C-alpha positions in Angstrom: -23.5 -13.1 5.6 -25.9 -10.6 7.2 -23.3 -9.6 9.8 -20.7 -9.0 7.1 -23.1 -6.8 5.2 -23.8 -4.8 8.3 -20.1 -4.2 8.8 -19.7 -3.1 5.2 -22.5 -0.5 5.6 -20.8 0.9 8.7 -17.4 1.2 7.1 -18.0 3.4 4.1 -16.5 6.5 5.7 -13.1 7.7 4.4 -10.6 9.1 6.8 -7.1 10.5 6.7 -4.4 8.0 7.5 -2.5 8.9 10.8 0.8 8.8 8.9 -0.3 11.9 7.0 -1.7 14.0 9.8 1.5 15.9 10.5 2.3 16.5 6.9 -1.2 17.7 6.0 -1.4 20.1 9.0 2.0 21.7 8.4 1.3 21.8 4.7 -2.0 23.6 5.2 -0.4 26.0 7.7 2.3 26.8 5.1 -0.2 27.4 2.3 -2.4 29.7 4.4 0.6 31.7 5.8 2.1 32.2 2.3 -1.3 33.0 0.9 -2.0 35.7 3.5 1.4 37.3 2.9 1.0 37.4 -0.8 -2.6 38.8 -0.5 -1.4 41.6 1.8 1.9 42.4 0.2 0.9 43.2 -3.4 -1.6 45.6 -4.8 -2.3 43.2 -7.6 -3.6 39.8 -6.6 -1.8 37.9 -9.5 1.0 36.5 -7.2 -1.6 35.2 -4.8 -3.7 33.5 -7.5 -0.6 32.1 -9.2 0.5 30.6 -5.9 -3.0 29.2 -5.3 -3.3 27.7 -8.8 0.0 25.9 -8.5 0.1 24.7 -4.9 -3.6 24.2 -4.3 -3.8 21.2 -6.6 -0.6 19.8 -5.2 -2.0 19.9 -1.7 -5.1 18.0 -2.9 -2.9 15.4 -4.5 -1.1 14.8 -1.2 -4.5 14.8 0.6 -5.7 12.1 -1.8 -2.5 10.2 -1.2 -3.1 10.0 2.5 -6.7 8.9 2.3 -7.4 5.8 4.4 -10.6 4.2 3.2 -12.1 1.7 5.7 -12.7 -1.5 3.8 -14.2 -4.9 4.7 -13.6 -7.8 2.3 -17.2 -8.8 1.3 -16.7 -12.6 1.3 -17.1 -14.7 4.5 -14.8 -17.6 3.5 -11.3 -16.2 3.3 -9.3 -19.4 4.1 -7.6 -19.7 0.7 -8.1 -16.2 -0.6 -5.2 -13.8 -1.3 -6.4 -10.2 -1.6 -4.4 -7.3 -3.0 -2.4 -5.7 -0.3 -2.5 -2.3 -2.0 -4.3 -0.1 -4.5 -2.4 0.2 -7.7 -1.5 -1.7 -10.9 -0.1 -5.2 -11.4 3.3 -4.8 -13.0 4.7 -8.3 -12.5 3.1 -11.8 -12.6 5.9 -14.4 -12.9 7.7 -17.4 -11.4 10.9 -16.4 -9.7 13.7 -17.9 -7.5 13.2 -16.7 -3.9 16.5 -17.2 -2.0 16.1 -15.2 1.2 13.4 -17.3 3.0 12.1 -20.2 1.0 15.1 -21.1 -1.3 12.7 -22.4 -4.0 10.6 -21.2 -6.9 7.7 -18.9 -6.1 5.0 -17.1 -7.9 5.4 -13.3 -7.5 2.7 -10.7 -8.0 3.9 -7.1 -7.8 1.6 -4.1 -7.4 2.9 -0.6 -8.2 1.4 2.3 -6.4 1.5 5.7 -8.1 1.4 9.1 -6.3 -2.4 9.1 -7.0 -3.1 5.8 -5.2 -4.0 5.3 -1.6 -0.8 4.1 0.1 -2.2 2.1 3.0 -1.2 -1.6 2.9 -3.5 -4.5 4.0 -2.7 -8.1 5.0 -3.2 -10.3 2.0 -4.3 -13.4 3.9 -5.6 -14.5 7.3 -2.9 -16.2 9.3 0.0 -15.7 11.7 3.0 -13.4 11.3 6.2 -15.4 11.4 8.9 -12.7 10.7 9.1 -9.0 10.2 12.4 -7.8 8.8 13.4 -4.3 7.6 16.2 -4.2 5.0 18.1 -1.0 4.0 18.9 -0.4 0.4 18.7 1.8 -2.7 15.8 3.9 -4.0 15.5 2.8 -7.6 12.2 3.5 -9.4 9.8 1.0 -7.8 8.5 -0.5 -11.1 12.0 -1.7 -12.1 12.6 -5.4 -11.6 15.8 -4.8 -9.5 13.8 -2.7 -7.0 12.4 -5.9 -5.4 15.8 -6.9 -4.1 18.0 -3.8 -4.2 15.6 -1.1 -2.8 14.9 -0.5 0.9 12.2 -2.9 1.8 10.3 -4.5 4.7 9.4 -8.2 4.6 6.5 -9.8 6.4 6.5 -13.6 6.3 3.0 -15.0 7.0 1.7 -18.5 7.6 -1.8 -18.7 6.1 -4.6 -20.7 7.7 -3.9 -23.7 5.5 -0.2 -23.8 6.5 1.1 -22.2 3.4 3.8 -19.6 3.9 3.7 -16.4 1.9 5.9 -13.3 1.8 4.6 -9.8 1.5 7.3 -7.2 0.7 6.9 -3.5 1.0 9.3 -1.7 -1.3 10.5 1.9 -1.2 10.7 3.8 -4.5 12.5 6.8 -6.0 10.3 9.1 -4.0 9.2 6.8 -1.1 11.7 7.2 1.7 9.7 5.9 4.6 8.2 2.4 5.0 5.9 1.9 8.0 5.1 -1.7 9.1 2.5 -2.4 11.7 2.8 -6.2 11.5 4.4 -7.8 14.6 6.1 -11.1 14.8 3.9 -13.8 16.4 0.7 -11.8 16.0 -2.4 -13.2 14.3 -3.2 -11.3 11.1 -6.4 -10.9 9.2 -7.7 -9.6 5.8 -9.3 -6.2 6.5 -6.4 -5.1 8.8 -3.6 -2.7 7.9 -0.2 -4.3 7.4 1.6 -0.9 7.0 2.0 2.3 5.0 4.5 3.5 2.4 5.0 7.2 1.7 5.0 8.6 -1.8 5.1 6.1 -4.7 6.1 2.5 -4.1 5.4 -1.2 -4.6 4.3 -4.3 -2.8 5.4 -7.8 -3.8 3.6 -11.0 -2.8 5.4 -14.3 -3.1 3.1 -17.4 -3.3 3.7 -21.1 -3.5 3.8 -22.8 -6.9 0.4 -24.2 -7.8 -1.4 -21.1 -6.5 -4.3 -20.1 -8.8 -3.5 -16.6 -10.1 -6.6 -14.4 -10.5 -5.1 -11.2 -11.9 -3.1 -10.3 -15.0 -0.3 -7.8 -15.7 -1.6 -4.3 -16.2 -4.8 -4.9 -14.1 -5.8 -2.3 -11.6 -6.2 -3.5 -8.0 -8.1 -2.3 -5.0 -6.4 -3.0 -1.7 -8.4 -5.5 0.5 -10.9 -5.8 -2.4 -9.3 -7.5 -5.4 -8.7 -11.2 -5.2 -5.3 -11.7 -6.7 -4.9 -15.4 -6.0 -6.3 -18.5 -4.4 -4.1 -20.9 -2.4 -4.3 -24.6 -3.0 
């Protein structure tokens, strides 16, 4: 446990996710350039301050969105633990028919990420990646039930340490038009590692075997790689 605590102490720094570097640099350049033009072009500074008041907060919202906190799950025993793959709010906890991979009933936990959440995604379990499949689709609002199957999404099928298979699905939303998945088929995966990233408002679904102990409720706020959402049998 001592080594784990030392790792936690070293990983408190917050950085900017690499997926947002280009967006933030060009955005800052645009803001500075327009600000300089407005400052020099008008005798009154009202246009400059109006621009700053409107677009300054927007830039900081985007900056917050691309935060990439380094997190270490605090427990040593992770064999049967399922952690939240994302920051957000639990919008669905229900039993569903899963027909693409398992062809049986599954427990589904869905976490919706708003524009104000960190959008990095973490592996929910320790195990091995069996499949990674990207599926094109629509861009319905991510919190709608039909978004799980009809929206553009990326599926990561994982075999956990105990042999159970779970599915983690990254789903694009009305604003999210880019899903990035770092998981590679055949790789070992671990809690604490990034599974991927979704840009601008989206959702992550986790499909678990029946009999799994659910540890969250609908409406609960989750912390990616921090909140235990379930325990496998």
